[in-house]
C-alpha positions as CSV (number, residue, x, y, z in Angstrom):
1,M,-69.7,49.0,24.8
2,K,-73.4,48.0,23.7
3,K,-72.6,45.2,26.9
4,I,-71.8,48.6,29.1
5,S,-74.8,50.3,28.0
6,L,-77.0,47.3,28.2
7,I,-75.7,46.6,32.1
8,L,-76.6,50.8,32.9
9,V,-79.7,51.1,31.1
10,L,-80.5,47.7,32.8
11,M,-80.2,48.6,36.6
12,L,-81.6,52.2,36.1
13,F,-84.4,51.3,34.5
14,I,-85.0,48.7,37.9
15,F,-83.9,51.2,40.4
16,G,-86.8,53.6,38.5
17,S,-89.2,51.5,38.8
18,V,-88.7,50.3,42.8
19,S,-88.4,53.6,43.7
20,A,-91.0,54.4,42.2
21,E,-93.2,52.3,44.1
22,F,-91.6,52.2,47.3
23,S,-91.1,55.5,48.7
24,K,-92.3,55.6,51.6
25,V,-89.9,56.3,54.8
26,G,-89.0,54.0,57.9
27,S,-91.3,51.1,56.1
28,S,-89.4,48.5,55.5
29,G,-88.4,45.5,58.0
30,A,-85.0,43.3,58.1
31,Q,-82.9,46.5,59.0
32,F,-79.9,44.2,59.7
33,L,-79.3,44.3,55.6
34,K,-78.3,48.0,56.0
35,I,-75.6,47.7,58.8
36,G,-72.3,47.1,56.6
37,V,-69.1,45.0,56.8
38,G,-66.0,45.0,56.6
39,S,-63.8,47.9,58.5
40,K,-62.0,48.6,55.6
41,Y,-65.3,50.3,54.5
42,Q,-66.8,51.7,57.2
43,A,-63.3,53.7,57.9
44,V,-64.3,55.2,54.7
45,G,-67.8,56.1,55.3
46,E,-69.5,53.8,53.3
47,A,-68.1,55.2,50.4
48,T,-67.9,51.9,48.7
49,V,-69.4,50.9,45.4
50,A,-66.7,52.1,42.8
51,F,-64.2,50.8,46.0
52,V,-64.5,47.3,47.2
53,D,-62.6,45.0,45.8
54,D,-62.4,42.1,47.9
55,A,-64.6,39.4,49.6
56,Y,-66.6,42.0,51.3
57,A,-67.8,43.3,47.4
58,M,-71.0,40.1,47.9
59,Y,-72.6,42.8,50.5
60,W,-71.5,46.1,48.8
61,N,-71.0,45.4,45.5
62,P,-70.9,41.8,44.1
63,A,-68.7,43.0,40.4
64,G,-65.8,44.0,43.0
65,L,-65.3,40.3,43.5
66,V,-63.3,40.4,40.3
67,G,-60.6,41.7,42.2
68,V,-60.1,38.7,44.2
69,T,-57.4,37.1,41.2
70,E,-56.9,33.6,43.7
71,Q,-59.1,33.0,46.7
72,Q,-59.7,35.0,49.7
73,T,-61.6,34.2,53.3
74,V,-62.5,37.4,55.8
75,F,-64.3,37.3,59.0
76,T,-65.5,40.5,60.6
77,N,-66.9,40.5,64.2
78,V,-68.9,44.1,65.1
79,N,-69.9,44.9,69.0
80,Y,-72.8,47.2,67.5
81,L,-74.9,49.5,69.8
82,L,-76.8,48.7,72.3
83,D,-74.8,45.1,73.2
84,I,-75.7,44.3,69.9
85,K,-73.2,41.7,68.0
86,L,-72.8,41.3,63.8
87,N,-70.7,38.7,62.8
88,Y,-69.9,38.2,58.9
89,F,-68.0,35.4,57.0
90,G,-67.4,35.5,53.4
91,F,-65.4,33.0,51.2
92,A,-64.1,34.1,47.5
93,K,-62.6,31.8,45.1
94,H,-61.4,32.9,41.5
95,F,-61.7,30.1,38.5
96,E,-59.5,31.4,35.3
97,D,-61.8,31.9,32.4
98,V,-64.9,31.6,34.3
99,G,-65.2,34.4,36.9
100,V,-65.0,34.9,40.9
101,F,-67.7,32.7,43.1
102,G,-68.3,33.9,46.3
103,I,-70.8,32.1,49.6
104,S,-71.0,35.0,52.9
105,A,-72.8,34.5,55.8
106,T,-74.0,37.4,58.3
107,V,-75.4,36.7,61.8
108,L,-77.0,39.7,63.9
109,S,-77.6,38.3,67.6
110,M,-78.4,39.4,71.2
111,D,-78.4,38.3,74.6
112,D,-81.3,36.9,76.0
113,L,-83.8,39.1,77.7
114,E,-86.2,38.3,80.2
115,I,-89.9,38.7,79.6
116,T,-91.8,41.2,81.5
117,N,-95.9,41.8,81.6
118,F,-98.3,43.1,83.3
119,E,-98.6,41.2,86.1
120,N,-94.8,40.6,86.3
121,Q,-92.8,43.5,85.5
122,N,-89.9,42.4,87.3
123,G,-89.8,39.3,85.1
124,T,-91.8,36.5,84.8
125,G,-88.6,33.9,84.7
126,E,-89.0,33.2,81.1
127,F,-86.2,34.7,78.7
128,Y,-86.7,35.3,74.7
129,S,-83.8,36.4,72.5
130,A,-83.9,37.7,68.5
131,S,-81.3,36.7,65.8
132,S,-81.2,38.0,61.8
133,Y,-78.7,36.0,59.3
134,T,-78.0,35.9,55.7
135,I,-76.7,33.3,53.6
136,G,-75.5,34.2,50.1
137,L,-74.2,32.7,46.9
138,S,-72.3,35.2,44.2
139,Y,-70.9,35.4,40.9
140,A,-68.6,38.1,39.0
141,K,-66.8,38.5,36.0
142,Q,-64.7,40.5,34.1
143,L,-67.0,41.4,30.8
144,N,-64.4,43.1,29.0
145,A,-61.2,45.7,29.9
146,K,-63.7,48.4,30.9
147,V,-66.5,46.7,32.4
148,A,-67.2,44.1,35.3
149,F,-70.8,42.6,36.1
150,G,-71.6,40.3,39.6
151,A,-74.6,39.1,41.4
152,T,-75.5,37.7,44.9
153,L,-78.8,35.4,45.5
154,K,-79.6,35.3,49.4
155,Y,-81.5,33.8,51.8
156,V,-82.8,36.0,54.5
157,G,-84.1,35.0,57.7
158,E,-85.2,36.6,61.2
159,T,-86.0,35.2,64.4
160,I,-88.1,36.6,67.5
161,H,-88.4,34.0,70.2
162,H,-91.2,31.4,68.7
163,L,-91.4,33.7,65.1
164,N,-89.9,33.0,62.2
165,S,-90.0,35.0,59.2
166,S,-88.0,34.1,55.7
167,S,-87.2,35.4,52.4
168,I,-84.9,35.8,49.4
169,A,-83.5,38.3,48.1
170,F,-80.8,39.4,45.1
171,D,-77.8,42.3,44.6
172,F,-76.7,43.0,41.1
173,G,-73.6,45.2,40.7
174,T,-71.2,46.6,37.9
175,V,-68.0,48.2,38.0
176,L,-67.0,50.4,34.8
177,E,-63.5,51.5,34.3
178,T,-64.6,55.1,32.6
179,G,-61.0,55.9,30.4
180,F,-60.8,59.1,32.5
181,N,-57.0,58.2,34.1
182,S,-57.9,56.0,36.7
183,L,-61.1,57.2,37.7
184,R,-63.8,53.8,38.0
185,M,-67.6,53.7,38.5
186,G,-69.7,51.6,40.3
187,M,-73.4,50.8,40.4
188,S,-75.3,48.2,42.5
189,I,-79.0,47.6,43.6
190,S,-79.3,45.2,46.9
191,N,-82.0,43.5,48.7
192,M,-84.4,42.9,45.7
193,G,-87.3,40.4,46.7
194,P,-90.8,39.8,47.7
195,K,-92.3,40.8,51.1
196,M,-91.6,38.9,54.7
197,S,-94.0,37.7,57.1
198,F,-93.5,36.6,60.5
199,S,-95.4,33.4,61.2
200,G,-94.9,30.8,64.6
201,S,-96.9,29.7,67.6
202,D,-96.7,32.9,69.8
203,L,-99.1,34.1,66.9
204,I,-101.8,31.3,67.6
205,F,-104.1,31.6,70.3
206,S,-107.2,29.5,72.2
207,S,-110.3,30.8,74.1
208,I,-112.6,28.6,75.9
209,D,-116.6,30.1,75.9
210,D,-119.4,29.5,78.3
211,N,-120.3,25.7,76.9
212,G,-116.6,25.0,77.8
213,V,-116.0,24.7,74.0
214,I,-112.0,26.0,72.8
215,T,-111.3,27.1,70.2
216,T,-108.0,28.1,68.0
217,S,-107.1,31.0,66.0
218,E,-104.4,32.6,64.8
219,K,-103.4,36.4,63.7
220,K,-101.9,37.0,60.8
221,A,-98.7,38.8,60.6
222,S,-98.4,41.9,58.6
223,T,-96.2,41.9,55.8
224,Y,-93.5,44.4,55.3
225,E,-90.7,44.9,52.6
226,L,-86.9,44.4,52.2
227,P,-84.8,47.3,52.6
228,L,-84.0,47.8,49.4
229,I,-80.5,50.0,48.6
230,F,-79.7,51.8,45.3
231,R,-75.8,53.0,45.0
232,I,-73.8,54.8,42.5
233,G,-70.3,56.3,43.1
234,F,-67.1,56.8,41.6
235,A,-63.2,56.1,42.7
236,Y,-59.9,58.2,41.7
237,D,-56.8,57.3,42.5
238,V,-54.0,60.2,42.9
239,N,-50.1,58.4,42.7
240,L,-48.3,60.7,45.0
241,T,-45.4,58.7,45.0
242,D,-44.0,55.4,43.6
243,K,-44.9,54.0,46.9
244,S,-47.7,56.3,47.8
245,I,-51.3,56.6,46.2
246,M,-54.0,58.6,47.6
247,T,-57.9,57.4,46.5
248,L,-60.8,59.7,47.0
249,L,-64.1,58.5,47.1
250,S,-67.8,59.6,46.6
251,E,-71.2,57.9,46.7
252,F,-74.7,58.8,46.3
253,K,-77.3,56.3,47.9
254,H,-81.2,55.9,47.4
255,P,-82.6,53.4,50.1
256,N,-86.6,52.8,49.6
257,D,-87.5,53.4,53.2
258,N,-85.2,56.8,53.9
259,T,-84.3,59.9,51.7
260,E,-81.3,60.1,49.7
261,Q,-78.0,59.6,51.3
262,G,-74.4,60.4,50.2
263,A,-71.0,59.9,51.5
264,I,-67.1,61.0,51.1
265,G,-63.7,59.8,51.6
266,G,-60.8,58.5,51.1
267,Q,-57.4,56.4,51.9
268,Y,-54.1,57.1,51.7
269,G,-51.9,53.3,50.9
270,Y,-48.0,53.3,51.5
271,D,-46.2,50.2,49.6
272,N,-49.3,49.1,49.6
273,K,-49.1,47.6,52.7
274,Y,-50.0,50.2,55.3
275,F,-53.6,52.6,55.1
276,L,-54.9,55.2,56.5
277,R,-58.7,56.2,56.1
278,G,-61.0,58.9,56.6
279,G,-64.7,59.3,55.0
280,Y,-68.3,61.2,56.4
281,K,-71.9,60.6,56.0
282,I,-74.0,62.8,54.6
283,N,-77.9,63.2,55.3
284,Y,-78.2,60.1,57.4
285,D,-79.8,60.3,60.9
286,E,-76.9,59.9,63.7
287,E,-73.8,58.7,61.9
288,G,-71.0,61.0,60.7
289,L,-67.3,61.6,60.8
290,S,-65.7,57.8,60.1
291,F,-61.9,57.1,60.2
292,G,-59.4,54.2,60.4
293,G,-56.5,52.2,59.1
294,G,-54.9,48.6,58.0
295,L,-52.4,46.6,57.8
296,N,-51.5,44.2,54.7
297,T,-48.6,42.1,55.4
298,S,-47.2,38.6,53.7
299,L,-47.6,34.9,55.6
300,G,-45.4,33.5,52.6
301,E,-44.9,33.5,49.1
302,E,-48.7,32.8,47.9
303,S,-50.3,34.1,51.1
304,S,-50.9,37.6,52.7
305,M,-53.0,39.0,56.0
306,F,-54.8,42.2,56.4
307,I,-56.3,43.5,59.4
308,D,-58.5,46.7,59.4
309,Y,-59.8,48.9,61.9
310,A,-62.7,51.6,61.8
311,W,-64.0,54.2,64.5
312,Q,-67.5,55.6,63.8
313,D,-69.5,58.4,65.0
314,F,-73.2,57.4,65.9
315,G,-74.1,61.0,67.5
316,R,-76.2,60.5,70.3
317,L,-75.7,56.4,70.7
318,S,-72.0,56.8,71.3
319,T,-69.7,55.3,69.0
320,T,-68.8,51.7,67.3
321,Q,-65.4,50.2,66.7
322,R,-64.6,47.5,64.4
323,F,-62.6,45.0,63.9
324,S,-62.0,42.9,60.2
325,I,-59.4,40.4,59.8
326,G,-58.9,38.5,56.0
327,F,-56.5,35.9,54.2
328,T,-55.3,35.8,50.7
329,F,-53.5,32.4,49.5
């Protein structure tokens, strides 16, 4: 219990410190870090911090990696808003008496766009692109029968034409078995790291004075914060029959660049093979209702495949549909 108390107090202390320092709405960059991965978790409204138990835990709550008992690979492809694409890859492996190690990568990309200016409003014939990415290393361990702890170290990068920005960030999380039936509590802090700033040739300018002397100068870009997020939530399993389980989910989220948000969701599972899911986000600008389903099927004695689908309502920005696939072996 001392370990449990220490972890919870430490996470609350860190959250209290950073939330007191950074409370500005719309002040952070690297917004792609707020786009969730794994269709299973979008379908339940992203009420995930106490629910995630696979390789997607490296995004939501690294402590959830303890649910990987062998080794697992997952993929997600998202056709996001405005023809933006998001791809996620994760691999996690369990080592007996050591813990679970994982590696993940996220890439946000877009098609090339033609550059315009005042003289060439129909296009200059030159194109630019933008992309964002993270590469993460994660570790999780079941400390005792009641508490699991996990952490992720990740490299964050963004590129816009000839400009680049990069930083490192940390995620920390814990999952606690409360001892009240199947009730679980999860907590996580995501994207703790130093400020980022763009640099590159697009910030370098040359000018010629009346004497023909060329002067080169470089503009200094403003720094911006990472989107720090604190999550706390609960998951509770209800056994309906011998093969049917309903999981009820809730989550509270405090981002450093917006007001507090919440989510509720649920999953119905039959025979640990067929799943129906639904959720609702609270106090989001556009997002609200979501639903989806999943299939877990055996590929042999020691391997299986799971496929998940999610539909999300984005209000005035229409809807998104997501598919994920994963393998346990």
